[in-house]
Structures are given as structure tokens and as C-alpha cells.
N, C-alpha and C positions, 0 to 999 in steps of 0.2 A: 215238606218233605221229605222224608231219611228212608234210605232204601237201601241193601248190601249189593256190592263192585256188580256182585252177579246180577241181581237184579238189573241195576244198570247195561249192562252189556246185556242181557235177554232184552228188555226195551231199545236196545241200539240197533240192534237187530232188526228188528220186526218193525223200525222205522226206518232201515233204507233198503229195508227189500222193494216199501214203496215206492224209493227211485232208482235201481236201478230194474223193477219193471217197467216202469217209465223210461228208461232214458234204450229198456230193451225194446220198449215199440217205439222210440224216436227215432232210431239211432242200429236200427238188424244190423248193420254192415261193419261196427263198429271194430275194431281186435281188442285188445282184451287192456291196453293200456289207455287207449281212451277209453274205453266204457268207463274207468273207475275214474278218469281223470274228470269223467262230463258226471260222472256219479256226484262223486268230489261238491263239483258245483249246482248240482240239482241239488245237492241235498242243501249246499250253502243261500242258493235264492233261489229253491220252490222250481218244481213244477211248471206251475206254467209257466214260470221265466223264462226259463228254458227252452222248452218247444218254441219260444216264441226268439227265442239269442241268434245274434251275427252268426253264435259256435252254433249253435247248428245250422241252422240255415246253408253254412258255407259247407260243413263236414259233409252236408248233403251231395255238395256238388261238387263233391273231389278234390275239394282247394281244402289240403290239410293246416299248410303255413296260414292260410287266411284264418282258420276253425281256431288254430293261435293263441294267432292274436285275437280274433273274439274273445273271448275267454278273460281274456286281458281287458276288458274292457270292463268287467266287473272289478274295481276296482274302486267305487263309494260308496256312504255312508251317511249317512247326518246324525251330523255334529251342530248343537246351536241350532236347528232348524237349516242348515245348508249343508245342501250334499256338495263333501269334500272329498280327493282322492286321501287314504288311509292305508296308512302302509303297511301293515300287515296283513290289507289284502291284495297287494301291491305281492307280496313276498308271496299272499299261496296262491296266485293264479299264474305269477312266473312259477311255479312250481305243479301249478294245472299245468301251464300249459308244454312244462315239459317235460310229463311224464306221455299229453295228447302226442309229441312226435315223436316215442321212443320207440323203436321199433318191438 
């Protein structure tokens, strides 16, 4: 399928709105940076995984350091049928955790 950049951005905005709504419901007390980090995480791992995540559970308990650590747990992918730590996911999760902790 070939689409224009404008069409791609429109599709992304529409898709992101589902994740923003889910994060807003699951973590209504999140700061802007916590919210942004959680939307990024949920977009990548899926809404159902996000709502069951250690990161969200710790956030709701008020454990922000623990929530940031929970974000970093989502660093694995399947390669040749085995779950392995992926360097790209380690980097992405570190950035999300840092954003989450930013005042």
C-alpha cells in the first residue's frame, strides 16, 4: 500500500488516540511526562499488556521509581523462536523511563 505522508500522519494520530484514551483511563493521575511515556509504552506493547503491567501497577501505588523500572522490563523480543533482550528496546525503554521520571 502506498500512502502520502499526510495520510500516514492522519492514520498515526487516529491510532494514537486509542492509546491516549486507554492510558488516560488506566492512569488518570499521571503527569504529562508520565502520560507520554505510558502512551509510548502502550503503543508498543498493546493496551491489554499495558493495563496488566508492573509499570502501571507501581505507578498506581505511587512508586514512581518502581514504575520506571517496570517500564524497563519490556525489553525483550522473539528472535528465532526465543525471547531475548533487544538492544533497541533497552534504549527505547530507558528513554521512556527517563521521560516518566522527568518533572
